[in-house]
C-alpha positions as CSV (number, residue, x, y, z in Angstrom):
1,X,-70.1,124.7,63.2
2,X,-68.1,122.5,65.7
3,X,-69.0,124.8,68.5
4,X,-72.3,122.9,69.2
5,X,-70.7,119.5,68.6
6,X,-67.5,120.0,70.5
7,X,-68.3,122.6,73.4
8,X,-65.1,121.6,75.4
9,X,-62.8,122.0,72.3
10,X,-61.6,125.7,72.9
11,X,-61.2,124.6,76.7
12,X,-59.2,121.2,75.7
13,X,-56.9,123.3,73.4
14,X,-56.1,126.0,75.9
15,X,-55.5,123.3,78.5
16,X,-53.1,121.3,75.8
17,X,-51.4,124.8,75.2
18,X,-50.8,125.0,78.9
19,X,-49.6,121.5,79.4
20,X,-47.1,122.0,76.4
21,X,-45.7,125.4,78.0
22,X,-45.4,123.6,81.3
23,X,-43.8,120.4,79.7
24,X,-41.2,123.0,77.8
25,X,-40.2,124.7,81.1
26,X,-39.9,121.6,82.7
27,X,-37.6,120.4,79.8
28,X,-35.6,123.7,79.8
29,X,-35.1,123.5,83.6
30,X,-34.0,120.0,83.2
31,X,-31.4,120.9,80.3
32,X,-30.1,123.7,82.5
33,X,-29.8,121.0,85.5
34,X,-27.8,118.8,83.3
35,X,-25.6,121.7,82.0
36,X,-24.7,122.5,85.6
37,X,-23.8,118.9,86.5
38,X,-21.8,118.2,83.3
39,X,-19.9,121.5,83.7
40,X,-19.2,120.4,87.7
41,X,-18.2,117.0,86.2
42,X,-15.8,118.5,83.9
43,X,-14.5,120.9,86.2
44,X,-13.7,118.2,88.9
45,X,-12.1,116.1,86.1
46,X,-9.9,119.0,85.0
47,X,-8.8,119.7,88.4
48,X,-8.1,116.1,88.9
49,X,-5.8,115.9,85.7
50,X,-4.0,119.2,86.4
51,X,-3.3,117.7,89.9
52,X,-2.1,114.4,88.5
53,X,0.3,116.3,86.0
54,X,1.5,118.5,88.9
55,X,2.3,115.6,91.0
56,X,4.1,114.0,88.1
57,X,6.1,116.9,87.2
58,X,7.1,117.2,91.0
59,X,8.1,113.4,91.0
60,X,9.8,113.4,88.0
61,X,11.8,116.4,88.7
62,X,12.7,115.1,91.9
63,X,13.8,111.8,90.4
64,X,16.0,113.4,87.5
65,X,17.7,115.4,90.2
66,X,18.5,112.2,92.1
67,X,19.9,110.9,88.7
68,X,21.8,114.0,88.4
69,X,23.5,113.6,91.7
70,X,24.2,109.8,91.1
71,X,25.8,110.6,87.7
72,X,27.9,113.4,89.3
73,X,29.1,110.8,92.0
74,X,29.7,108.1,89.4
75,X,31.7,110.7,87.2
76,X,33.5,111.6,90.2
77,X,34.3,107.9,90.8
78,X,35.4,107.4,87.3
79,X,37.8,110.3,87.7
80,X,39.4,109.1,90.8
81,X,39.9,105.5,89.2
82,X,41.5,107.0,86.1
83,X,43.8,109.0,88.3
84,X,44.6,105.9,90.5
85,X,45.2,103.9,87.1
86,X,47.3,106.7,85.7
87,X,49.5,106.8,88.9
88,X,49.8,102.9,88.7
89,X,51.0,103.0,85.2
90,X,53.5,105.9,86.0
91,X,54.9,103.7,88.6
92,X,55.3,100.8,86.4
93,X,57.2,102.7,83.9
94,X,59.4,104.9,86.3
């Protein structure tokens, strides 16, 4: 019935199907490319965050060790000062 009126219809349908398949393939390819790029960005960001944490750890560890040294020195100074004060007080009461 339609064959006589629309002889190009089967060809047009086949062409539309082929175009649809090509579009689907292109979209799938684009999705794969986006996936690859996003994974690359996430990998780079993850590496950056890990490096930042490692640098922070090194810096803070160094700072804590320096503070420990300073506190030990301060404690030694306090102990020496205490000994001097004890000695002075003992001289006064002798």
